[in-house]
C-alpha positions as CSV (number, residue, x, y, z in Angstrom):
1,M,-16.8,0.8,15.8
2,Q,-19.7,-0.5,13.7
3,S,-21.7,-3.4,14.9
4,Q,-22.3,-6.2,12.4
5,L,-25.6,-8.1,12.3
6,S,-25.4,-11.2,10.2
7,V,-28.2,-11.4,7.7
8,D,-27.9,-15.2,8.0
9,S,-28.8,-15.0,11.7
10,P,-32.1,-16.6,12.6
11,T,-33.1,-13.5,14.6
12,C,-32.6,-11.3,11.6
13,T,-36.0,-11.2,9.8
14,P,-36.3,-7.6,8.6
15,S,-39.5,-6.4,7.2
16,T,-39.8,-5.3,3.5
17,K,-39.7,-1.7,4.6
18,H,-36.5,-2.4,6.6
19,L,-35.0,-4.2,3.6
20,D,-35.8,-1.2,1.4
21,W,-34.0,1.1,3.9
22,I,-31.0,-1.2,4.0
23,E,-31.0,-1.5,0.2
24,K,-31.0,2.3,-0.1
25,A,-28.1,2.7,2.4
26,A,-26.1,0.0,0.7
27,T,-26.6,1.6,-2.7
28,E,-25.5,4.9,-1.4
29,N,-22.5,3.3,0.2
30,L,-21.4,1.6,-3.0
31,R,-22.1,4.8,-5.0
32,A,-19.7,6.6,-2.6
33,H,-17.0,4.0,-3.1
34,L,-17.4,4.1,-6.8
35,A,-17.1,7.9,-6.7
36,T,-13.9,7.5,-4.7
37,S,-12.6,5.1,-7.5
38,E,-13.3,7.8,-10.0
39,L,-11.5,10.5,-7.9
40,L,-8.5,8.3,-7.5
41,L,-8.3,7.7,-11.2
42,N,-8.5,11.4,-11.9
43,Q,-5.8,12.1,-9.4
44,A,-3.6,9.4,-10.9
45,N,-4.1,10.8,-14.4
46,Q,-3.1,14.3,-13.1
47,L,0.0,12.9,-11.5
48,L,0.9,11.0,-14.7
49,N,0.6,14.3,-16.7
50,I,2.9,16.1,-14.3
51,L,5.4,13.3,-14.4
52,L,5.4,13.0,-18.2
53,A,5.8,16.8,-18.6
54,G,8.7,16.8,-16.1
55,M,10.2,13.8,-17.9
56,A,10.0,15.5,-21.3
57,G,11.6,18.7,-20.0
58,A,14.4,16.7,-18.3
59,M,15.0,14.6,-21.5
60,A,15.3,17.7,-23.6
61,Y,18.2,18.8,-21.5
62,G,19.4,15.4,-20.5
63,V,20.4,14.3,-24.0
64,K,23.5,16.4,-23.5
65,I,25.0,13.4,-21.7
66,F,25.8,12.1,-25.2
67,E,28.0,15.0,-25.9
68,S,31.7,14.8,-25.2
69,D,31.7,17.7,-22.8
70,A,28.7,16.6,-20.8
71,T,28.5,18.2,-17.3
72,P,27.4,16.7,-14.1
73,L,24.3,18.8,-14.5
74,A,23.4,17.0,-17.6
75,Y,23.9,13.6,-15.9
76,G,21.7,14.8,-13.0
77,V,18.9,15.9,-15.4
78,A,19.2,12.6,-17.3
79,T,18.9,10.7,-14.0
80,L,15.9,12.8,-13.1
81,A,14.3,11.9,-16.5
82,A,14.8,8.2,-15.9
83,W,13.4,8.6,-12.3
84,L,10.3,10.3,-13.7
85,A,9.9,7.7,-16.4
86,V,9.9,4.9,-13.9
87,G,7.4,6.8,-11.7
88,S,5.2,7.2,-14.8
89,V,5.2,3.5,-15.5
90,V,4.3,2.7,-11.8
91,V,1.4,5.2,-11.9
92,V,0.1,3.5,-15.0
93,A,0.6,0.0,-13.8
94,K,-0.6,0.3,-10.3
95,C,-3.2,3.2,-10.5
96,I,-4.5,3.6,-14.0
97,T,-4.5,0.2,-15.6
98,T,-8.1,-1.0,-16.2
99,R,-9.3,-3.2,-13.5
100,E,-12.6,-5.0,-12.8
101,T,-15.1,-2.4,-11.6
102,Q,-18.1,-3.4,-9.6
103,M,-21.5,-2.3,-10.9
104,L,-23.9,-0.3,-8.7
105,F,-26.8,-2.7,-9.5
106,N,-27.1,-6.3,-10.5
107,E,-28.0,-7.3,-14.0
108,P,-31.7,-8.1,-14.6
109,Q,-31.0,-11.6,-16.0
110,N,-29.4,-12.4,-12.6
111,L,-32.3,-11.0,-10.7
112,L,-34.8,-12.9,-12.8
113,L,-33.2,-16.2,-11.8
114,G,-34.8,-15.6,-8.4
115,A,-38.3,-15.0,-9.7
116,S,-39.7,-18.0,-7.9
117,V,-38.3,-16.7,-4.5
118,R,-40.2,-14.3,-2.2
119,I,-39.2,-10.7,-2.8
120,S,-37.9,-10.4,0.8
121,E,-35.6,-13.4,0.3
122,L,-34.4,-12.0,-3.1
123,K,-33.7,-8.6,-1.6
124,R,-31.7,-10.3,1.2
125,L,-29.6,-12.2,-1.3
126,E,-29.1,-9.1,-3.4
127,L,-27.9,-7.3,-0.3
128,L,-25.3,-10.0,0.3
129,N,-24.2,-9.5,-3.3
130,M,-24.0,-5.8,-2.8
131,Q,-21.9,-6.2,0.3
132,T,-19.5,-8.3,-1.8
133,R,-19.4,-5.5,-4.4
134,I,-18.7,-2.9,-1.7
135,D,-15.9,-5.1,-0.2
136,H,-14.2,-5.5,-3.6
137,T,-14.5,-1.8,-4.4
138,K,-13.0,-0.9,-0.9
139,I,-10.1,-3.2,-1.5
140,R,-9.5,-1.8,-5.0
141,N,-9.6,1.8,-3.7
142,R,-7.3,1.0,-0.8
143,L,-4.6,-0.5,-3.2
144,V,-4.9,2.3,-5.7
145,A,-4.7,4.9,-3.0
146,K,-1.6,3.2,-1.5
147,W,0.2,3.2,-4.8
148,L,-0.8,6.7,-5.7
149,D,0.6,7.9,-2.4
150,R,3.8,6.1,-3.0
151,C,4.1,7.7,-6.5
152,R,3.5,11.1,-5.0
153,Y,6.3,10.5,-2.5
154,S,8.5,9.3,-5.3
155,A,7.8,12.5,-7.3
156,A,8.5,14.6,-4.2
157,L,11.9,12.8,-3.8
158,S,12.8,13.4,-7.5
159,P,15.4,16.1,-6.5
160,L,17.3,13.4,-4.8
161,A,17.5,11.5,-8.1
162,F,18.9,14.6,-9.8
163,S,21.4,15.1,-7.0
164,A,22.5,11.5,-7.1
165,G,23.1,11.6,-10.8
166,A,25.0,14.8,-10.7
167,W,27.1,13.7,-7.8
168,I,28.0,10.4,-9.3
169,A,29.0,12.1,-12.6
170,S,31.2,14.6,-10.8
């Protein structure tokens, strides 16, 4: 378990060298979380491509439900296409849709506002800002990962959708 030292604590007066080290560690931490965000987005896009390809294939056969002699197989495939379509929408809505992304560094105009403050105090305040950015990115990654896993399970259960559609039609 990580111990947490409050930067607001009166006993916490780190030197400039110490602040530089903390800043470097915080930057690497945020950089790693942002890389995870990118990885999750790539995985969501890959899953979306698989779902859309499966849906297109299923729809090509599933349109047979509109024929008078449609078989339970056609209804199963049509159900599968609908299942994959819903899964695709969830992947887009919960994993791919553009969200606020935290920046690795603060904007210069914001840092210039503290020009009259000692550099150690400015660094301390910027570290607090960076911690907020790290926290937001961790929350975002956790939510996207949770929904991505749910969508993967949904894709893995797609044979059940096919079976249910075929069974109901028989």
